[in-house]
PyMOL commands that place a pseudoatom at each C-alpha (Angstrom):
pseudoatom trace, name=CA, resn=MET, resi=1, chain=A, elem=C, hetatm=0, pos=[2.492, 1.275, -4.135]
pseudoatom trace, name=CA, resn=SER, resi=2, chain=A, elem=C, hetatm=0, pos=[4.410, 4.912, -3.469]
pseudoatom trace, name=CA, resn=SER, resi=3, chain=A, elem=C, hetatm=0, pos=[7.251, 5.422, -2.046]
pseudoatom trace, name=CA, resn=ARG, resi=4, chain=A, elem=C, hetatm=0, pos=[6.606, 9.171, -1.219]
pseudoatom trace, name=CA, resn=PRO, resi=5, chain=A, elem=C, hetatm=0, pos=[5.620, 9.912, 2.624]
pseudoatom trace, name=CA, resn=ALA, resi=6, chain=A, elem=C, hetatm=0, pos=[2.032, 10.553, 3.425]
pseudoatom trace, name=CA, resn=LEU, resi=7, chain=A, elem=C, hetatm=0, pos=[1.409, 14.529, 3.983]
pseudoatom trace, name=CA, resn=ASN, resi=8, chain=A, elem=C, hetatm=0, pos=[0.768, 14.301, 7.043]
pseudoatom trace, name=CA, resn=SER, resi=9, chain=A, elem=C, hetatm=0, pos=[3.707, 12.553, 8.034]
pseudoatom trace, name=CA, resn=ARG, resi=10, chain=A, elem=C, hetatm=0, pos=[6.660, 13.985, 10.344]
pseudoatom trace, name=CA, resn=PRO, resi=11, chain=A, elem=C, hetatm=0, pos=[10.103, 13.626, 9.192]
pseudoatom trace, name=CA, resn=THR, resi=12, chain=A, elem=C, hetatm=0, pos=[12.052, 11.557, 12.039]
pseudoatom trace, name=CA, resn=CYS, resi=13, chain=A, elem=C, hetatm=0, pos=[14.905, 11.560, 13.453]
pseudoatom trace, name=CA, resn=GLY, resi=14, chain=A, elem=C, hetatm=0, pos=[16.612, 9.008, 11.361]
pseudoatom trace, name=CA, resn=SER, resi=15, chain=A, elem=C, hetatm=0, pos=[16.887, 11.844, 8.684]
pseudoatom trace, name=CA, resn=CYS, resi=16, chain=A, elem=C, hetatm=0, pos=[17.904, 14.293, 11.207]
pseudoatom trace, name=CA, resn=ARG, resi=17, chain=A, elem=C, hetatm=0, pos=[21.224, 15.632, 10.555]
pseudoatom trace, name=CA, resn=HIS, resi=18, chain=A, elem=C, hetatm=0, pos=[21.785, 15.431, 14.256]
pseudoatom trace, name=CA, resn=PHE, resi=19, chain=A, elem=C, hetatm=0, pos=[21.211, 11.704, 14.338]
pseudoatom trace, name=CA, resn=ASP, resi=20, chain=A, elem=C, hetatm=0, pos=[23.899, 9.147, 14.318]
pseudoatom trace, name=CA, resn=ASN, resi=21, chain=A, elem=C, hetatm=0, pos=[23.559, 5.503, 14.193]
pseudoatom trace, name=CA, resn=ARG, resi=22, chain=A, elem=C, hetatm=0, pos=[27.032, 4.524, 13.422]
pseudoatom trace, name=CA, resn=PRO, resi=23, chain=A, elem=C, hetatm=0, pos=[27.549, 1.171, 15.683]
pseudoatom trace, name=CA, resn=ALA, resi=24, chain=A, elem=C, hetatm=0, pos=[31.015, 2.426, 16.462]
pseudoatom trace, name=CA, resn=LEU, resi=25, chain=A, elem=C, hetatm=0, pos=[29.617, 5.841, 17.774]
pseudoatom trace, name=CA, resn=VAL, resi=26, chain=A, elem=C, hetatm=0, pos=[26.775, 4.285, 19.613]
pseudoatom trace, name=CA, resn=GLU, resi=27, chain=A, elem=C, hetatm=0, pos=[29.329, 1.818, 21.468]
pseudoatom trace, name=CA, resn=ARG, resi=28, chain=A, elem=C, hetatm=0, pos=[31.423, 4.735, 22.501]
pseudoatom trace, name=CA, resn=GLN, resi=29, chain=A, elem=C, hetatm=0, pos=[28.924, 7.099, 23.573]
pseudoatom trace, name=CA, resn=ILE, resi=30, chain=A, elem=C, hetatm=0, pos=[27.161, 4.079, 25.957]
pseudoatom trace, name=CA, resn=PRO, resi=31, chain=A, elem=C, hetatm=0, pos=[29.886, 2.645, 28.005]
pseudoatom trace, name=CA, resn=GLY, resi=32, chain=A, elem=C, hetatm=0, pos=[28.974, -0.847, 28.986]
pseudoatom trace, name=CA, resn=LEU, resi=33, chain=A, elem=C, hetatm=0, pos=[26.956, -1.614, 25.742]
pseudoatom trace, name=CA, resn=ARG, resi=34, chain=A, elem=C, hetatm=0, pos=[29.288, -4.380, 24.791]
pseudoatom trace, name=CA, resn=THR, resi=35, chain=A, elem=C, hetatm=0, pos=[28.718, -5.919, 28.124]
pseudoatom trace, name=CA, resn=MET, resi=36, chain=A, elem=C, hetatm=0, pos=[24.470, -6.238, 27.046]
pseudoatom trace, name=CA, resn=GLY, resi=37, chain=A, elem=C, hetatm=0, pos=[25.483, -6.917, 23.187]
pseudoatom trace, name=CA, resn=SER, resi=38, chain=A, elem=C, hetatm=0, pos=[27.088, -4.590, 20.637]
pseudoatom trace, name=CA, resn=GLY, resi=39, chain=A, elem=C, hetatm=0, pos=[26.398, -1.635, 18.675]
pseudoatom trace, name=CA, resn=TYR, resi=40, chain=A, elem=C, hetatm=0, pos=[26.585, -3.906, 15.620]
pseudoatom trace, name=CA, resn=SER, resi=41, chain=A, elem=C, hetatm=0, pos=[23.348, -6.124, 17.010]
pseudoatom trace, name=CA, resn=SER, resi=42, chain=A, elem=C, hetatm=0, pos=[20.118, -6.563, 15.274]
pseudoatom trace, name=CA, resn=VAL, resi=43, chain=A, elem=C, hetatm=0, pos=[18.517, -5.893, 17.982]
pseudoatom trace, name=CA, resn=LYS, resi=44, chain=A, elem=C, hetatm=0, pos=[19.569, -2.219, 17.973]
pseudoatom trace, name=CA, resn=SER, resi=45, chain=A, elem=C, hetatm=0, pos=[17.858, -1.896, 14.538]
pseudoatom trace, name=CA, resn=ARG, resi=46, chain=A, elem=C, hetatm=0, pos=[18.082, 1.773, 13.384]
pseudoatom trace, name=CA, resn=ASP, resi=47, chain=A, elem=C, hetatm=0, pos=[18.223, 3.402, 16.874]
pseudoatom trace, name=CA, resn=GLY, resi=48, chain=A, elem=C, hetatm=0, pos=[20.982, 5.724, 17.184]
pseudoatom trace, name=CA, resn=VAL, resi=49, chain=A, elem=C, hetatm=0, pos=[22.164, 8.841, 19.110]
pseudoatom trace, name=CA, resn=CYS, resi=50, chain=A, elem=C, hetatm=0, pos=[21.235, 12.465, 18.589]
pseudoatom trace, name=CA, resn=ARG, resi=51, chain=A, elem=C, hetatm=0, pos=[24.409, 14.152, 19.021]
pseudoatom trace, name=CA, resn=LEU, resi=52, chain=A, elem=C, hetatm=0, pos=[21.974, 17.597, 19.558]
pseudoatom trace, name=CA, resn=HIS, resi=53, chain=A, elem=C, hetatm=0, pos=[19.944, 16.151, 22.801]
pseudoatom trace, name=CA, resn=ASP, resi=54, chain=A, elem=C, hetatm=0, pos=[23.140, 13.517, 23.812]
pseudoatom trace, name=CA, resn=ARG, resi=55, chain=A, elem=C, hetatm=0, pos=[20.458, 11.229, 23.965]
pseudoatom trace, name=CA, resn=TYR, resi=56, chain=A, elem=C, hetatm=0, pos=[20.241, 7.316, 22.619]
pseudoatom trace, name=CA, resn=LEU, resi=57, chain=A, elem=C, hetatm=0, pos=[16.465, 7.128, 20.473]
pseudoatom trace, name=CA, resn=ALA, resi=58, chain=A, elem=C, hetatm=0, pos=[14.699, 5.064, 18.086]
pseudoatom trace, name=CA, resn=ALA, resi=59, chain=A, elem=C, hetatm=0, pos=[15.229, 6.525, 14.387]
pseudoatom trace, name=CA, resn=GLU, resi=60, chain=A, elem=C, hetatm=0, pos=[11.490, 6.609, 14.184]
pseudoatom trace, name=CA, resn=TYR, resi=61, chain=A, elem=C, hetatm=0, pos=[11.443, 9.550, 16.881]
pseudoatom trace, name=CA, resn=HIS, resi=62, chain=A, elem=C, hetatm=0, pos=[10.621, 13.102, 16.023]
pseudoatom trace, name=CA, resn=CYS, resi=63, chain=A, elem=C, hetatm=0, pos=[11.340, 16.479, 17.656]
pseudoatom trace, name=CA, resn=PRO, resi=64, chain=A, elem=C, hetatm=0, pos=[10.922, 20.173, 17.100]
pseudoatom trace, name=CA, resn=ALA, resi=65, chain=A, elem=C, hetatm=0, pos=[14.736, 20.323, 16.572]
pseudoatom trace, name=CA, resn=TYR, resi=66, chain=A, elem=C, hetatm=0, pos=[14.849, 18.465, 13.639]
pseudoatom trace, name=CA, resn=GLU, resi=67, chain=A, elem=C, hetatm=0, pos=[17.275, 19.395, 10.500]
pseudoatom trace, name=CA, resn=GLU, resi=68, chain=A, elem=C, hetatm=0, pos=[17.112, 17.484, 7.560]
pseudoatom trace, name=CA, resn=ALA, resi=69, chain=A, elem=C, hetatm=0, pos=[20.828, 15.761, 6.865]
pseudoatom trace, name=CA, resn=PRO, resi=70, chain=A, elem=C, hetatm=0, pos=[22.525, 16.479, 3.878]
pseudoatom trace, name=CA, resn=VAL, resi=71, chain=A, elem=C, hetatm=0, pos=[22.473, 14.253, 1.232]
pseudoatom trace, name=CA, resn=SER, resi=72, chain=A, elem=C, hetatm=0, pos=[25.454, 12.371, 0.502]
pseudoatom trace, name=CA, resn=PRO, resi=73, chain=A, elem=C, hetatm=0, pos=[26.785, 12.421, -2.953]
for i in range(1, 73): cmd.bond("trace and resi %d" % i, "trace and resi %d" % (i + 1))
show_as sticks, trace
zoom trace
């Protein structure tokens, strides 16, 4: 099984430089989230915040403003 993406697949928000799914940031950006659960919960999955569009979304989404995130050493 290959780990390479399919040729027709689009890059997703989860790998975009504007996407941030750190639990502490998600909790700060969404007041009241801790009332319903936590930014650390398993229900959140890989969801996060798009800093460009100021929007909470799933890591699997994509948009035309995608910019590849820099690779961490």
